[in-house]
Biotite code that builds the C-alpha atoms (Angstrom):
import biotite.structure as struc

atoms = struc.array([
    struc.Atom([296.307, -31.921, -6.745], chain_id="A", res_id=1, res_name="MET", atom_name="CA", element="C"),
    struc.Atom([295.843, -33.403, -10.094], chain_id="A", res_id=2, res_name="MET", atom_name="CA", element="C"),
    struc.Atom([295.670, -31.043, -13.136], chain_id="A", res_id=3, res_name="VAL", atom_name="CA", element="C"),
    struc.Atom([293.922, -32.389, -16.315], chain_id="A", res_id=4, res_name="HIS", atom_name="CA", element="C"),
    struc.Atom([295.047, -30.434, -19.460], chain_id="A", res_id=5, res_name="PHE", atom_name="CA", element="C"),
    struc.Atom([294.810, -30.443, -23.551], chain_id="A", res_id=6, res_name="ASP", atom_name="CA", element="C"),
    struc.Atom([298.015, -31.041, -25.434], chain_id="A", res_id=7, res_name="TYR", atom_name="CA", element="C"),
    struc.Atom([299.464, -31.673, -28.784], chain_id="A", res_id=8, res_name="TYR", atom_name="CA", element="C"),
    struc.Atom([302.747, -33.442, -29.136], chain_id="A", res_id=9, res_name="PRO", atom_name="CA", element="C"),
    struc.Atom([304.392, -30.460, -30.421], chain_id="A", res_id=10, res_name="ARG", atom_name="CA", element="C"),
    struc.Atom([303.473, -28.783, -26.591], chain_id="A", res_id=11, res_name="ASP", atom_name="CA", element="C"),
    struc.Atom([305.855, -31.494, -24.919], chain_id="A", res_id=12, res_name="ARG", atom_name="CA", element="C"),
    struc.Atom([309.034, -29.104, -24.508], chain_id="A", res_id=13, res_name="ALA", atom_name="CA", element="C"),
    struc.Atom([306.633, -26.180, -23.164], chain_id="A", res_id=14, res_name="ARG", atom_name="CA", element="C"),
    struc.Atom([305.346, -28.475, -20.769], chain_id="A", res_id=15, res_name="ILE", atom_name="CA", element="C"),
    struc.Atom([308.620, -29.794, -19.759], chain_id="A", res_id=16, res_name="HIS", atom_name="CA", element="C"),
    struc.Atom([309.738, -26.222, -18.972], chain_id="A", res_id=17, res_name="ILE", atom_name="CA", element="C"),
    struc.Atom([306.436, -26.183, -16.834], chain_id="A", res_id=18, res_name="LEU", atom_name="CA", element="C"),
    struc.Atom([307.277, -29.182, -15.255], chain_id="A", res_id=19, res_name="GLU", atom_name="CA", element="C"),
    struc.Atom([310.793, -27.829, -14.046], chain_id="A", res_id=20, res_name="HIS", atom_name="CA", element="C"),
    struc.Atom([309.099, -24.502, -12.930], chain_id="A", res_id=21, res_name="ARG", atom_name="CA", element="C"),
    struc.Atom([306.512, -26.184, -10.738], chain_id="A", res_id=22, res_name="LEU", atom_name="CA", element="C"),
    struc.Atom([309.132, -28.643, -9.330], chain_id="A", res_id=23, res_name="GLU", atom_name="CA", element="C"),
    struc.Atom([311.287, -25.874, -8.387], chain_id="A", res_id=24, res_name="SER", atom_name="CA", element="C"),
    struc.Atom([308.498, -23.558, -6.616], chain_id="A", res_id=25, res_name="ALA", atom_name="CA", element="C"),
    struc.Atom([306.866, -26.414, -4.990], chain_id="A", res_id=26, res_name="ILE", atom_name="CA", element="C"),
    struc.Atom([310.388, -27.509, -3.496], chain_id="A", res_id=27, res_name="LYS", atom_name="CA", element="C"),
    struc.Atom([311.457, -23.748, -2.688], chain_id="A", res_id=28, res_name="HIS", atom_name="CA", element="C"),
    struc.Atom([308.031, -23.110, -0.668], chain_id="A", res_id=29, res_name="ALA", atom_name="CA", element="C"),
    struc.Atom([308.149, -26.589, 1.095], chain_id="A", res_id=30, res_name="GLY", atom_name="CA", element="C"),
    struc.Atom([304.298, -27.688, -0.053], chain_id="A", res_id=31, res_name="VAL", atom_name="CA", element="C"),
    struc.Atom([304.836, -30.970, -1.762], chain_id="A", res_id=32, res_name="GLY", atom_name="CA", element="C"),
    struc.Atom([306.206, -32.318, -4.653], chain_id="A", res_id=33, res_name="GLU", atom_name="CA", element="C"),
    struc.Atom([305.513, -32.733, -8.288], chain_id="A", res_id=34, res_name="LEU", atom_name="CA", element="C"),
    struc.Atom([304.820, -36.196, -9.170], chain_id="A", res_id=35, res_name="GLY", atom_name="CA", element="C"),
    struc.Atom([304.950, -38.172, -12.899], chain_id="A", res_id=36, res_name="GLU", atom_name="CA", element="C"),
    struc.Atom([303.178, -36.282, -15.552], chain_id="A", res_id=37, res_name="THR", atom_name="CA", element="C"),
    struc.Atom([300.642, -38.787, -17.655], chain_id="A", res_id=38, res_name="GLU", atom_name="CA", element="C"),
    struc.Atom([300.098, -38.523, -21.342], chain_id="A", res_id=39, res_name="PHE", atom_name="CA", element="C"),
    struc.Atom([297.525, -40.718, -23.087], chain_id="A", res_id=40, res_name="HIS", atom_name="CA", element="C"),
    struc.Atom([298.816, -41.637, -26.079], chain_id="A", res_id=41, res_name="ILE", atom_name="CA", element="C"),
    struc.Atom([295.240, -42.285, -27.491], chain_id="A", res_id=42, res_name="ASP", atom_name="CA", element="C"),
    struc.Atom([294.395, -38.718, -27.329], chain_id="A", res_id=43, res_name="GLY", atom_name="CA", element="C"),
    struc.Atom([295.746, -35.401, -26.060], chain_id="A", res_id=44, res_name="ASN", atom_name="CA", element="C"),
    struc.Atom([295.117, -35.637, -23.022], chain_id="A", res_id=45, res_name="ASP", atom_name="CA", element="C"),
    struc.Atom([297.605, -34.714, -20.013], chain_id="A", res_id=46, res_name="GLY", atom_name="CA", element="C"),
    struc.Atom([297.991, -34.957, -16.413], chain_id="A", res_id=47, res_name="TYR", atom_name="CA", element="C"),
    struc.Atom([299.791, -32.994, -14.065], chain_id="A", res_id=48, res_name="LEU", atom_name="CA", element="C"),
    struc.Atom([300.210, -34.615, -10.463], chain_id="A", res_id=49, res_name="TYR", atom_name="CA", element="C"),
    struc.Atom([301.621, -32.721, -7.572], chain_id="A", res_id=50, res_name="MET", atom_name="CA", element="C"),
    struc.Atom([301.517, -34.058, -4.084], chain_id="A", res_id=51, res_name="TYR", atom_name="CA", element="C"),
    struc.Atom([301.244, -32.612, -0.517], chain_id="A", res_id=52, res_name="GLY", atom_name="CA", element="C"),
    struc.Atom([299.698, -32.469, 2.725], chain_id="A", res_id=53, res_name="PRO", atom_name="CA", element="C"),
    struc.Atom([297.749, -29.261, 2.198], chain_id="A", res_id=54, res_name="ASP", atom_name="CA", element="C"),
    struc.Atom([296.061, -29.096, -1.405], chain_id="A", res_id=55, res_name="PRO", atom_name="CA", element="C"),
    struc.Atom([295.163, -25.294, -0.770], chain_id="A", res_id=56, res_name="ASP", atom_name="CA", element="C"),
    struc.Atom([298.957, -24.125, -0.027], chain_id="A", res_id=57, res_name="ARG", atom_name="CA", element="C"),
    struc.Atom([299.923, -26.260, -2.904], chain_id="A", res_id=58, res_name="LEU", atom_name="CA", element="C"),
    struc.Atom([297.620, -24.625, -5.123], chain_id="A", res_id=59, res_name="TYR", atom_name="CA", element="C"),
    struc.Atom([298.710, -20.980, -3.780], chain_id="A", res_id=60, res_name="VAL", atom_name="CA", element="C"),
    struc.Atom([301.955, -22.234, -4.938], chain_id="A", res_id=61, res_name="VAL", atom_name="CA", element="C"),
    struc.Atom([301.721, -23.865, -8.089], chain_id="A", res_id=62, res_name="ALA", atom_name="CA", element="C"),
    struc.Atom([298.561, -21.760, -9.622], chain_id="A", res_id=63, res_name="SER", atom_name="CA", element="C"),
    struc.Atom([300.565, -18.515, -10.630], chain_id="A", res_id=64, res_name="PRO", atom_name="CA", element="C"),
    struc.Atom([302.812, -20.680, -12.624], chain_id="A", res_id=65, res_name="ILE", atom_name="CA", element="C"),
    struc.Atom([300.009, -22.863, -14.209], chain_id="A", res_id=66, res_name="LEU", atom_name="CA", element="C"),
    struc.Atom([297.953, -19.669, -15.285], chain_id="A", res_id=67, res_name="LYS", atom_name="CA", element="C"),
    struc.Atom([301.327, -18.477, -16.630], chain_id="A", res_id=68, res_name="SER", atom_name="CA", element="C"),
    struc.Atom([301.124, -20.814, -19.335], chain_id="A", res_id=69, res_name="SER", atom_name="CA", element="C"),
    struc.Atom([298.433, -20.689, -22.107], chain_id="A", res_id=70, res_name="ARG", atom_name="CA", element="C"),
    struc.Atom([298.866, -24.452, -22.204], chain_id="A", res_id=71, res_name="LEU", atom_name="CA", element="C"),
    struc.Atom([296.710, -24.849, -19.050], chain_id="A", res_id=72, res_name="MET", atom_name="CA", element="C"),
    struc.Atom([294.092, -22.847, -20.243], chain_id="A", res_id=73, res_name="ALA", atom_name="CA", element="C"),
    struc.Atom([290.728, -24.500, -19.637], chain_id="A", res_id=74, res_name="GLY", atom_name="CA", element="C"),
    struc.Atom([292.403, -27.332, -17.687], chain_id="A", res_id=75, res_name="ALA", atom_name="CA", element="C"),
    struc.Atom([290.630, -28.792, -14.642], chain_id="A", res_id=76, res_name="GLU", atom_name="CA", element="C"),
    struc.Atom([292.258, -28.778, -11.437], chain_id="A", res_id=77, res_name="VAL", atom_name="CA", element="C"),
    struc.Atom([291.101, -31.252, -8.708], chain_id="A", res_id=78, res_name="THR", atom_name="CA", element="C"),
    struc.Atom([291.967, -30.964, -5.248], chain_id="A", res_id=79, res_name="LYS", atom_name="CA", element="C"),
    struc.Atom([292.126, -33.984, -2.864], chain_id="A", res_id=80, res_name="HIS", atom_name="CA", element="C"),
    struc.Atom([291.044, -33.559, 0.882], chain_id="A", res_id=81, res_name="TYR", atom_name="CA", element="C"),
    struc.Atom([291.143, -37.168, 2.343], chain_id="A", res_id=82, res_name="GLY", atom_name="CA", element="C"),
    struc.Atom([287.944, -38.605, 0.604], chain_id="A", res_id=83, res_name="SER", atom_name="CA", element="C"),
    struc.Atom([286.364, -35.231, -0.671], chain_id="A", res_id=84, res_name="ARG", atom_name="CA", element="C"),
    struc.Atom([287.721, -33.574, -3.766], chain_id="A", res_id=85, res_name="THR", atom_name="CA", element="C"),
    struc.Atom([287.252, -30.154, -5.280], chain_id="A", res_id=86, res_name="GLU", atom_name="CA", element="C"),
    struc.Atom([287.622, -29.773, -8.978], chain_id="A", res_id=87, res_name="SER", atom_name="CA", element="C"),
    struc.Atom([287.568, -26.248, -11.285], chain_id="A", res_id=88, res_name="PHE", atom_name="CA", element="C"),
    struc.Atom([288.607, -25.031, -14.620], chain_id="A", res_id=89, res_name="VAL", atom_name="CA", element="C"),
    struc.Atom([290.976, -22.555, -14.991], chain_id="A", res_id=90, res_name="MET", atom_name="CA", element="C"),
    struc.Atom([289.109, -20.082, -17.782], chain_id="A", res_id=91, res_name="HIS", atom_name="CA", element="C"),
    struc.Atom([291.155, -18.216, -20.256], chain_id="A", res_id=92, res_name="ARG", atom_name="CA", element="C"),
    struc.Atom([290.257, -14.872, -18.481], chain_id="A", res_id=93, res_name="ASP", atom_name="CA", element="C"),
    struc.Atom([292.315, -16.417, -15.426], chain_id="A", res_id=94, res_name="ASP", atom_name="CA", element="C"),
    struc.Atom([295.418, -16.688, -17.817], chain_id="A", res_id=95, res_name="MET", atom_name="CA", element="C"),
    struc.Atom([298.131, -14.043, -18.161], chain_id="A", res_id=96, res_name="ARG", atom_name="CA", element="C"),
])
């Protein structure tokens, strides 16, 4: 699963906290693992990568954490099912 989001360099500390929360929840639930987070140097694009055998179960665990962060408002989530993908945007009204 991949989450594409916008960020500003000042947000890195908050993103780091989000990564720790995701890593802990994913590991505790036994649904996969958090991969490397990618930040594009030439822009404000960030990517969170999460890996597991079942993208739906992974999303069930990760989505409450993602939705709890205002940084993820408008983020695009892509779930990979082998060669098929499903993408959608996390809307602000979904956020807490």
